[in-house]
C-alpha positions as CSV (number, residue, x, y, z in Angstrom):
1,M,-6.0,9.5,-34.2
2,R,-4.7,9.4,-30.6
3,R,-6.4,12.8,-29.9
4,A,-9.7,11.4,-31.2
5,V,-9.4,8.3,-28.9
6,L,-8.7,10.7,-26.0
7,V,-11.8,12.8,-26.8
8,L,-14.0,9.6,-27.0
9,A,-12.7,8.5,-23.5
10,V,-13.5,11.9,-22.0
11,L,-17.0,11.8,-23.5
12,A,-17.6,8.3,-22.2
13,S,-16.6,9.2,-18.7
14,A,-18.8,12.3,-18.8
15,L,-21.9,10.4,-19.9
16,A,-21.5,7.6,-17.4
17,P,-23.7,8.3,-14.4
18,A,-22.0,9.0,-11.1
19,S,-22.7,6.5,-8.4
20,A,-24.1,8.2,-5.3
21,P,-25.1,6.5,-2.0
22,A,-28.9,5.9,-1.8
23,E,-30.9,7.7,0.9
24,L,-34.5,8.1,1.8
25,L,-34.7,11.4,3.6
26,D,-32.7,14.5,2.9
27,D,-31.2,16.6,5.7
28,A,-34.1,19.0,5.9
29,D,-36.7,16.2,6.1
30,R,-34.6,14.3,8.6
31,G,-34.4,17.4,10.8
32,E,-38.1,18.1,10.6
33,L,-39.0,14.5,11.5
34,A,-36.6,14.5,14.5
35,Q,-38.1,17.7,15.7
36,S,-41.6,16.2,15.6
37,L,-40.4,13.2,17.5
38,A,-38.7,15.4,20.1
39,E,-42.1,17.2,20.7
40,A,-43.8,13.8,21.1
41,T,-41.1,12.7,23.6
42,E,-41.5,15.8,25.6
43,A,-45.3,15.3,25.8
44,Q,-45.3,11.5,26.4
45,G,-42.0,10.7,28.1
46,V,-41.3,8.1,25.4
47,C,-38.3,8.3,23.0
48,Y,-38.8,7.6,19.3
49,G,-36.5,6.9,16.5
50,W,-35.9,5.2,13.1
51,R,-32.9,3.2,11.7
52,V,-33.2,1.9,8.1
53,T,-30.4,0.1,6.3
54,I,-30.2,0.7,2.5
55,D,-28.4,-1.7,0.1
56,D,-28.4,-0.2,-3.4
57,E,-27.9,-1.8,-6.8
58,N,-24.2,-0.9,-6.7
59,G,-23.5,-2.9,-3.5
60,I,-23.2,0.3,-1.4
61,T,-24.7,0.1,2.1
62,T,-25.9,3.3,3.8
63,E,-28.1,4.0,6.8
64,D,-30.9,6.5,7.3
65,A,-31.3,7.1,11.0
66,G,-32.6,9.7,13.5
67,S,-34.6,10.0,16.7
68,S,-36.1,12.4,19.2
69,L,-32.5,13.0,20.3
70,G,-31.8,14.6,16.9
71,P,-31.4,13.9,13.2
72,G,-28.7,11.4,12.4
73,Q,-28.6,10.2,16.0
74,P,-29.7,6.6,16.4
75,L,-31.8,5.7,19.4
76,A,-29.9,3.6,21.9
77,A,-32.0,1.3,23.9
78,A,-29.7,1.6,26.9
79,S,-29.6,5.4,26.8
80,A,-30.2,7.1,30.2
81,Q,-32.2,9.7,28.3
82,C,-34.8,7.1,27.2
83,P,-36.3,5.0,30.0
84,K,-39.1,4.2,27.5
85,F,-38.5,3.9,23.8
86,V,-39.9,2.8,20.4
87,L,-37.5,2.3,17.5
88,L,-38.6,1.5,14.0
89,R,-36.0,-0.6,12.3
90,G,-36.0,-1.4,8.6
91,S,-34.1,-2.6,5.6
92,V,-34.4,-1.8,1.9
93,N,-32.6,-3.7,-0.8
94,Y,-32.5,-2.3,-4.3
95,T,-31.3,-4.9,-6.9
96,S,-29.8,-4.3,-10.4
97,E,-31.8,-4.9,-13.5
98,T,-29.7,-7.9,-14.4
99,S,-30.5,-9.6,-11.0
100,E,-33.1,-12.3,-10.8
101,S,-34.1,-11.0,-7.3
102,E,-36.6,-8.2,-6.8
103,D,-36.3,-5.1,-4.7
104,S,-37.4,-5.8,-1.1
105,A,-38.1,-3.9,2.2
106,F,-39.3,-4.7,5.7
107,Y,-39.9,-3.1,9.1
108,F,-39.7,-4.4,12.6
109,V,-40.3,-2.6,15.9
110,E,-38.0,-2.5,19.0
111,S,-39.4,-1.3,22.2
112,N,-39.6,-1.8,26.0
113,L,-43.2,-0.7,26.3
114,G,-45.8,-3.2,27.5
115,K,-47.8,-2.9,24.3
116,P,-45.7,-1.2,21.6
117,P,-46.8,-0.4,18.0
118,T,-46.7,-3.3,15.6
119,V,-45.7,-3.6,12.0
120,D,-49.2,-4.9,11.2
121,E,-50.7,-1.7,12.7
122,L,-48.5,0.4,10.5
123,K,-49.5,-1.6,7.5
124,A,-53.2,-1.2,8.3
125,L,-52.7,2.6,8.4
126,G,-51.1,2.5,4.9
127,H,-47.5,2.8,6.2
128,G,-46.2,-0.7,5.3
129,A,-42.6,-1.2,4.4
130,D,-43.5,-2.0,0.8
131,R,-44.1,1.7,0.3
132,L,-40.4,2.3,0.6
133,L,-40.1,0.8,-2.9
134,G,-42.6,3.1,-4.4
135,E,-42.7,6.7,-5.9
136,E,-42.9,8.4,-2.5
137,D,-40.3,6.5,-0.5
138,D,-39.3,9.5,1.6
139,E,-42.9,10.3,2.5
140,A,-43.5,6.7,3.3
141,L,-40.7,6.6,5.9
142,F,-41.7,10.0,7.3
143,N,-45.3,8.9,7.9
144,A,-44.4,5.5,9.3
145,V,-42.2,7.0,11.9
146,G,-44.7,9.8,12.6
147,A,-47.4,7.3,13.3
148,L,-45.5,5.7,16.3
149,P,-46.6,8.3,18.9
150,L,-50.2,8.0,17.8
151,L,-50.2,4.2,18.2
152,V,-48.5,4.4,21.6
153,A,-51.2,6.8,22.7
154,D,-53.9,4.5,21.2
155,H,-52.5,1.6,23.2
156,G,-52.9,3.6,26.4
157,E,-49.1,3.7,27.0
158,A,-48.9,7.5,26.9
159,K,-51.2,10.5,26.4
160,P,-52.2,11.7,22.9
161,V,-50.0,14.2,21.0
162,G,-50.9,16.7,18.4
163,F,-48.5,15.5,15.8
164,E,-50.2,13.5,13.0
165,P,-48.5,11.7,10.2
166,G,-49.0,13.6,7.0
167,S,-49.3,17.0,8.6
168,N,-45.6,17.8,8.0
169,L,-44.9,15.9,4.8
170,P,-41.6,16.4,3.0
171,P,-41.7,17.5,-0.6
172,A,-42.5,14.7,-3.0
173,Q,-39.4,13.3,-4.7
174,A,-38.9,11.8,-8.1
175,G,-39.6,8.1,-7.3
176,K,-36.1,7.0,-6.4
177,P,-34.1,7.6,-3.2
178,T,-32.9,11.1,-3.0
179,G,-29.3,9.9,-3.5
180,N,-30.1,8.3,-6.9
181,Q,-30.2,11.5,-8.9
182,G,-30.2,12.0,-12.6
183,N,-32.3,11.2,-15.6
184,D,-33.7,7.6,-15.4
185,F,-33.4,7.0,-19.1
186,L,-29.8,8.0,-19.2
187,R,-29.0,6.1,-16.0
188,E,-30.5,2.9,-17.4
189,N,-29.3,3.2,-21.0
190,W,-26.0,5.0,-20.7
191,A,-23.9,2.1,-22.0
192,P,-25.7,1.7,-25.4
193,L,-25.8,5.5,-25.8
194,I,-22.1,5.7,-25.3
195,I,-21.5,2.9,-27.8
196,C,-23.7,4.7,-30.4
197,L,-21.9,7.9,-29.8
198,L,-18.5,6.2,-30.3
199,L,-19.7,4.6,-33.5
200,V,-21.0,7.9,-34.9
201,F,-17.9,9.8,-33.9
202,G,-15.6,7.1,-35.1
203,G,-17.4,6.9,-38.4
204,G,-17.1,10.6,-39.0
205,I,-13.3,10.4,-38.4
206,W,-13.0,7.5,-40.8
207,F,-15.1,9.3,-43.5
208,V,-12.9,12.4,-43.2
209,N,-9.7,10.4,-43.4
210,A,-11.1,8.5,-46.4
211,L,-11.8,11.7,-48.2
212,R,-8.3,13.0,-47.6
213,A,-6.7,9.7,-48.7
214,G,-8.7,9.7,-51.9
215,R,-8.0,13.3,-52.8
216,T,-5.2,13.3,-55.5
217,P,-3.6,16.5,-56.9
218,T,-4.5,17.4,-60.4
219,T,-2.1,18.9,-63.0
220,P,-3.3,21.2,-65.7
221,S,-3.3,19.6,-69.2
222,G,-0.7,21.1,-71.6
223,G,-2.0,22.9,-74.7
224,R,-0.7,22.4,-78.2
């Protein structure tokens, strides 16, 4: 019986989904976006970057950041390399199914330009922060950041660039941040599935033991 309990514990731990930090862009997409921003910076003399904080349903906080200085390199306003800068800041909060609160996301822009891009302009272009909560959250961030050089040029703060949001889109993901991998049904219903498995497995053990306990040896009847 002890062996059966041990087997059940191993099965339960195997079926429980692994908790992985949430992220919006994978390494390849982050590098591609940073390279596009570096090209815009070279043409315009304006540094660009993004910095989005992600709070997932498990209470884990991560950050997706990068800039024209490189992927994973946050843009510092006081950097000597960036006399002019535009930084898209954001926050995404994913809540658990048992929470009364809903998922939320927002953007704001930090810049030292006279007329920087605005969040309302990004939203008018279809790149609002609410898209971070949808199926294509990685594409949403990629395009929102990619729109910054276009808006800066449109405001007359720098010359136009060839990069357009949507011209170098990352591959579409499966509707959740890249870090939230695995089957949605299993992730959301793993607890009742494990309970059902334990009941079925335990019932089978009980049935086998009952058969063994009820089996009595028979003796041949003596003849006259």
